[in-house]
C-alpha positions in Angstrom: -38.2 43.2 -46.0 -35.5 40.4 -46.6 -34.7 37.5 -44.3 -31.1 36.7 -44.1 -30.5 32.9 -43.9 -27.1 31.2 -43.4 -25.9 28.5 -45.5 -25.2 25.2 -43.9 -21.8 25.8 -45.0 -21.6 29.0 -42.9 -23.3 27.5 -39.8 -20.8 24.6 -39.5 -17.6 26.3 -40.1 -14.7 26.1 -37.8 -14.3 28.6 -35.0 -11.7 31.2 -35.9 -9.6 33.8 -33.7 -11.8 36.3 -32.5 -15.1 34.4 -32.8 -17.2 34.5 -29.6 -16.6 31.7 -27.2 -18.7 28.7 -27.4 -20.5 27.2 -24.3 -20.6 23.5 -22.7 -18.2 20.5 -23.1 -18.2 18.0 -26.1 -18.6 14.4 -25.3 -15.0 13.7 -25.9 -13.8 16.0 -23.4 -16.3 14.6 -20.8 -15.1 11.2 -21.6 -11.3 12.2 -21.5 -11.9 13.7 -18.1 -13.8 10.8 -16.6 -10.8 8.5 -17.9 -8.3 10.6 -16.2 -10.3 10.7 -13.0 -10.5 7.0 -13.1 -6.8 6.4 -13.6 -6.1 9.0 -10.6 -8.5 7.1 -8.3 -7.0 3.7 -9.4 -3.7 4.9 -8.2 -4.8 6.7 -5.1 -7.0 4.3 -3.2 -4.4 1.4 -3.1 -1.5 3.9 -2.1 -4.0 5.4 0.7 -4.7 1.5 1.8 -0.7 0.8 2.1 -0.5 4.1 4.1 -3.0 3.0 6.7 -1.6 -0.3 6.9 1.9 1.0 7.6 0.5 3.5 10.2 -1.3 0.7 12.1 2.0 -1.3 12.1 4.0 1.6 13.2 1.6 2.3 16.0 1.7 -1.4 17.2 5.3 -1.3 17.4 5.4 1.9 19.2 2.9 0.4 21.8 5.0 -2.9 22.0 8.2 -0.8 22.6 6.5 1.3 25.5 5.1 -1.9 27.2 8.7 -3.5 26.9 10.2 -0.3 28.4 7.8 -0.6 31.0 8.4 -4.5 31.9 12.2 -3.6 31.9 11.9 -0.5 34.4 9.6 -2.8 36.8 12.0 -5.5 36.7 15.2 -3.3 37.0 13.8 -1.8 39.9 13.9 -5.0 42.1 16.7 -5.2 44.5 19.6 -7.5 43.6 18.4 -10.2 46.0 15.0 -10.4 44.5 16.3 -10.6 40.9 16.8 -14.3 40.5 18.0 -15.8 37.2 15.3 -17.3 35.2 12.3 -16.1 33.8 10.1 -13.6 35.6 6.3 -14.1 36.4 4.3 -11.5 34.8 0.8 -10.2 35.6 -2.0 -10.7 33.0 -1.7 -8.0 30.1 -4.2 -5.2 30.1 -7.3 -5.9 27.6 -6.6 -2.7 25.8 -2.9 -3.9 25.2 -4.3 -7.1 23.9 -6.6 -5.2 21.7 -3.9 -3.3 20.1 -1.4 -6.2 20.0 -3.6 -9.3 18.9 -1.9 -12.6 20.0 0.4 -10.9 22.5 3.4 -13.1 23.8 5.6 -11.3 26.4 8.5 -12.7 28.5 11.0 -11.2 30.9 14.2 -13.3 31.6 17.1 -12.5 33.7 20.5 -14.1 33.2 23.5 -14.3 35.4 26.5 -12.8 33.6 30.0 -14.1 35.2 33.0 -12.1 34.8 34.2 -9.0 36.1 32.0 -7.1 37.1 29.4 -9.7 37.8 26.0 -8.5 36.5 22.6 -9.8 35.3 21.1 -9.3 32.1 17.4 -8.6 32.0 15.6 -9.1 28.5 12.2 -8.0 28.0 10.8 -9.7 24.8 7.3 -9.0 23.1 5.8 -10.7 20.1 2.2 -10.2 18.5 0.4 -11.1 15.3 -0.1 -8.8 12.4 -3.1 -8.3 10.5 -2.5 -11.4 8.2 -2.1 -13.5 11.7 1.7 -14.2 11.0 3.8 -13.5 14.0 5.8 -10.5 14.0 9.5 -10.4 14.7 10.0 -9.9 18.5 10.9 -6.6 19.9 13.5 -7.1 22.6 15.1 -4.6 25.2 18.0 -5.5 27.4 19.5 -4.0 30.5 22.2 -4.8 33.1 22.0 -4.6 36.7 25.0 -4.8 38.9 25.3 -5.6 42.7 25.5 -2.7 45.3 28.9 -1.9 46.0 30.1 -2.6 49.4 31.0 0.7 51.2 34.4 0.2 53.3 
């Protein structure tokens, strides 16, 4: 009985088309994959942080806009005689609102507009601090109120 042995040359020859597939990964393939994944993570994580920061800023702006709308609506519902020119006194802000908008500053000012027709402008202004502690540009809403018409 004769035992067949392969020569070292045959053992290490390159694969050719039609040879059975080899199993496993080489070290270079694994390093390349890890490198690619590292690059993808280094791009994705900062992008996700920026998106989260922008989402929070948008939520704050929407909350401030809703609050300014509420302040403006409460003030415009007052009668003409109650609506005196000057700054309107406001009740303390809700704690939830102060949590969402840190460093909240708000004001409602009534201005007399002379001319034809006589009116009063109401300006609701809201400012707050962003995450870095900087004051955000104020959000302002305006409305005009006219005296009731006299019915002849």
